[in-house]
N, C-alpha and C positions, 0 to 999 in steps of 0.2 A: 431271619428267613424271608420276611416280607421284602427286605431291601434287596436280597439276592434275586427274588422273583421279579421284583420291579426293574432291576437292571437288565435281566434277561429279556423281559418284555420290550424294553427300550432299544436293546440291541436288535431284536427281532424286527421291530418296527422301522429302525434305521435301515436295516438290510432290505426290507421290502421297498421303502422309499427310494433306495439307490438303484433298484433293478432297472427302471426305465432309463436312467442316465447310462448305466453300464451297457444296456441293450443298444441304445442310440450310438454310443461310442464304438461299439463292436461293428455295427452296421455301416456307419458313415466314415469311420477312421481306421480301425484295425482291419476290417474286412477289405476295403480297397487296398491298404498297404500290403496285406498278405497276397492279394491277387497280383500286384505289381511285382513283388519279389518272385513270385512263381513264374510270372511271365518273362521275367529277365533270363530264366533258364530255358526258354523255348525259342523256336523259330517263327513264331506266330506272326502273321501279317494280316492286317485288316481285310476282311472280306474273304480270307482263304478258308477253304472247306475243311482242311486238316491242320493239326498242330502236333509237333513232336518235341520231345525233350532234347536239348543240345548241351546241357551241362554248362560249363564255363566258357563256352564258344563265344558268346556275346561279349564277355569281359575281356577275353584274350583279343578279340578283334578291336575292342575299344583301345587297347594299348597300342595298336598298330595303325589306328585311324588318325590321320594328320588333321582332319577337320576337328576332331574331338580335342586333340592337343592344343590347337589353335583357340578353341572356344574356351577350354579350361584356363589357358593363359590369359586370354582377354578378359574373362570373368574375374580372375584373381587381380589382375591389374586395375580393373574398374572398381573392385571392392577396395584395393589399396589406396586408391585416389579418393573415392567418394567418401568413405568412412571418416578418415581423419579430418578432412577439410570441412565436411558437413557438421561434424561434431563440434569442431572448434568454432565455426561460424555460428552454429546455434547457440553455443555457450556465450559467445560474444554478443549476439543479438539479445539473449536473455538478460545479461548483465546490463546492457545499454537501456533496455526497456525499463528494467527495475530502477535504474538510476534516474530516468526521466519520467516523472509521474504526469506530466501535463498531457502528453499524446500517447499515453500507454495503450489505450484501447485501439487507437488508430494503427499503431505499430503491430499490435497483436494480430489484428485482421489482416493487415498487409503482408506479413511474413507467413501467416498460416494459410493464405489464399491458395498457393500452389498445392498444398496438401489436400484441400477440399475439392480442388478442380479435377475433372476427369483427365487422366494422364494421356489418353489417347487424343482427346481434343486438344490439349495443351501441346502434344507433339506435333500435330498438324500446324498449329500456330507457330511453333519453333521452326518447322520446316520452311514456312513462308518468310520468317524473319532471317533465316540463315541462307536464303536464296542468293546465289552469287551475283545475279543481275538487279533484282528489285527488292531484295531483303533489307531490312532496317539495319541489321548488324554491319553489313558491308558498306551501306550508305554512310554510316557513322565512321567506319574506318577510312573510306575515301575522304570524308570531310576532315579528318585529322592528318591526311597526307600519306596514309598507308595503302598498300595494295589490296584489292578485294580477294577474298579466299573462298574456295569451294569447300566449306567445312565438312559437308556430308559426302563428298566423293574424293576426298584426298586421303590416301592411305595413312599419311603421317598425322592427320588432324582429326579423323572421324571418330576415333575411340575417345580422345580427349574432349571432343565437342559433346559426345554422349555423357562423359563424366561430368561436364559442366551442367548439363540439363539434370542429371541426377542430383548433383549438389544442391542446385536451385530448388529441386522438388522436395529435398529431404531437410533442409535447414529450418523450415517452420515447425516441422514435427519435433525436431530435436530441441528447438527453442522452448516449445511448450513443456517438454519433459524437464528441461533445466529450470524454467520458471517454477514449476512445482516443487523442485528440489530447494530453490532459493527461498520460496515462501515458508518452508518448513524449518529454516534455520532461525533460532531465537535471536532477536535483536539485542539481548543482554550479552551475548558472546562478543558482539561487535564493540559494545560499550566496555567490556572487560578488556578486550585487546587494545582499545584506545588508551585505557588507563595504564596498560603495560607498555605503552610506547609505539603501538602500531597505529599511527594517526593517518597515514596516507592510504589511498585505495588499494595500491599493490600489496602492501604489507598486510592489510586486512584480508585480501584475497588469498594470499599465500598462506596465512596462519589460521584462517577461520573457514572461508568460503570453500576453498579447493579441498581440504580434507573431509569436510561434511558433505560434499558433493560426490565423494568417491563412488558410493553405491549407485547413485543416479547416473553417473558417468559410465560405469561399467554397464548398466542396463541399456543405456543409450547406444553405447558402442556395439552391443551384441544385437540389439534390435535393428540398428542401421545396417550392420553387416548382412544380416539375414535379408532385409529388404533389398540390399544391393545385389546379393546373390540372385535375387528373383527379377532382375532386370529383364524385360522382354518387350514391353509395349513400345518404348522408343526405338528400340532396334527394329522391330517388325515394321513400324510405321514409317520410319525415316530412312533406314538403310538396308533392310532385309538382310543384314549380315555382311554387306559389302562395304566398299569395293574389294573384291578378291579376298573376302572372308576377313577383312581387317577389323570389322566390328562384330564378328560372329561371337556369341556368347552361348553358355551352356543350355539355357532354357530355349533359345531359338534353335539350337541343334536338335534338342528334344523334339520340338515341334516339327521341325522339317523331317526328321526321320519317322515320326509317327504319322503325320497328316500329309507330308509331301511324298515320301517314298513308301509309306504304309508298312514300315518295319516295326510293328508294335513290340515285338520282343526285344529288339535292340534299343528302342526308345525307353522301355521299361528298365533295362540295365543302366541306362544313362540316368534315369530317375533315381535309381538306387544310389548312384555316385552322388547325385545332388543332395539327396537326404543325408548321405554321410557327412558332407560338408556342413549342413544345418545342424545335425546332431552334434558334431564336434564343437561348433560354436556355442551351442546350448550347455554342452558339458563343461567347457572352460568357464562359462559364467557361473555355473553351479560349483565348480571346484573352487573358484576364486572367492565366491560368497562363503562357501563352507570354511575356507581357511581364515577369512576375516572374522566370522563368528568365533572360531577357535581361538584367534588371537585376542579377541576381546573378553 
């Protein structure tokens, strides 16, 4: 009887202690999310005295909006380029740093510096470096005998240029995640693999490192994809979605609709679409992890 009473008291105390966390989550997370979903079914405009429900009108308009289609296509292309390359380069950087112990701390700081720096400030620096007349990138191209390029105003180059900046900014973060995964691999496994005949680095990576890094790799891919979907700073600072919407991405379209055209209801519908992409990525991660647990 005393044990039952003690357990009930502990449950009651636990419930009381979780109340502040639940309230904060409701106020700062679930509340705003609910408001966004409700606004997506209205014609609300910032500063307008009246608001009316429009049902699915915003979502129907979205399917006919050329700008939205372009921004979603550009965002998906950005994610499709940045995620695999930044993950692969982050893994390569982690392997190289772990292999070279002499300058490990220096390389860690050098690769992680773009992650620590303010992206808006670094975007301004990139804008100067990519200037077609005085930028360091074009100066290097001309020194090697190539023609100078207007990276930020050429429709064929601008999105790939932003992808390059996104990869540069993400590699250090991915490197840290992979280094954490590498340090968790027991050295005894490498010794056992060497005894079994896996003496070169490629064989050890294929038989030991890569399989044990699978959970870290999945986590890194999902996190990088979510960060890539959130690209906004570099677009806003460097291109403003141009030229001719060649670099228009989903978050920039949301920003323009909400604070440029003051169409808060339509922007809220775009936010819901954006959240669907993010939730889909998170659901894929949870599904894969659950399958791996069942397999083991």
